[in-house]
C-alpha positions as CSV (number, residue, x, y, z in Angstrom):
1,M,-0.9,26.2,6.0
2,A,-0.9,29.8,7.3
3,L,-3.7,29.1,9.7
4,L,-1.5,26.3,10.9
5,L,1.9,28.0,11.4
6,K,-0.5,30.7,13.1
7,H,-1.7,28.3,16.0
8,Y,1.7,25.8,15.9
9,P,4.4,28.0,15.1
10,T,7.6,26.7,13.9
11,E,11.5,27.8,12.9
12,Y,11.3,25.0,11.0
13,V,9.5,25.6,7.3
14,L,10.9,24.2,3.9
15,L,8.7,25.0,0.7
16,E,6.2,27.0,2.9
17,I,5.3,24.1,4.8
18,P,5.9,23.1,8.6
19,G,8.7,20.9,9.7
20,Y,6.1,19.1,11.4
21,V,4.1,18.3,8.5
22,W,7.1,17.7,6.8
23,A,7.5,14.4,9.9
24,V,3.6,13.3,9.5
25,I,4.3,12.8,5.7
26,T,7.5,10.8,6.3
27,V,6.0,8.8,8.5
28,L,2.8,7.7,6.3
29,F,5.8,7.8,3.5
30,L,7.8,5.4,5.4
31,L,4.7,3.3,6.9
32,V,3.4,2.6,3.0
33,V,6.8,1.4,1.9
34,R,7.3,-0.6,4.2
35,Y,4.2,-2.3,4.1
36,S,3.4,-2.2,0.0
37,E,4.2,-5.6,-0.4
38,A,2.0,-6.5,1.8
39,L,-1.1,-3.8,0.4
40,Y,-0.3,-5.0,-3.2
41,R,-1.2,-8.9,-2.2
42,L,-4.0,-8.0,-0.4
43,D,-5.1,-5.7,-3.6
44,L,-4.2,-9.0,-5.9
45,D,-6.2,-11.3,-4.0
46,I,-9.2,-8.9,-3.6
47,I,-9.0,-8.5,-7.8
48,Y,-8.2,-11.8,-8.9
49,G,-8.4,-14.2,-6.0
50,R,-11.6,-16.2,-7.7
51,Q,-9.6,-16.2,-11.3
52,F,-6.3,-17.4,-9.6
53,K,-8.6,-20.1,-7.3
54,K,-10.3,-21.6,-10.7
55,L,-7.0,-22.1,-12.4
56,E,-5.9,-24.0,-10.0
57,E,-8.6,-25.8,-9.4
58,L,-8.4,-26.3,-13.7
59,I,-4.4,-27.1,-13.2
60,T,-5.6,-30.1,-10.8
61,D,-7.9,-30.8,-13.0
62,M,-5.8,-31.9,-16.3
63,R,-3.0,-33.1,-14.6
64,A,-5.4,-35.7,-13.3
65,L,-7.0,-36.5,-16.7
66,K,-3.1,-36.9,-17.8
67,A,-2.6,-39.0,-15.3
68,Q,-5.1,-41.6,-16.2
């Protein structure tokens, strides 16, 4: 942080972190919050997608057997 402050001085420092670093952290945090549901669904599909597809096929087969 000292090197960063040396090259890019600023008057806004909070907890020894420059204001522009806080701005970047805030923007990244807001992006993660904004797209968290989409990230969750993507992660869920990557991990459990095949199992959900097989479960849907089993339910369809069970309904077909019940109808017979």
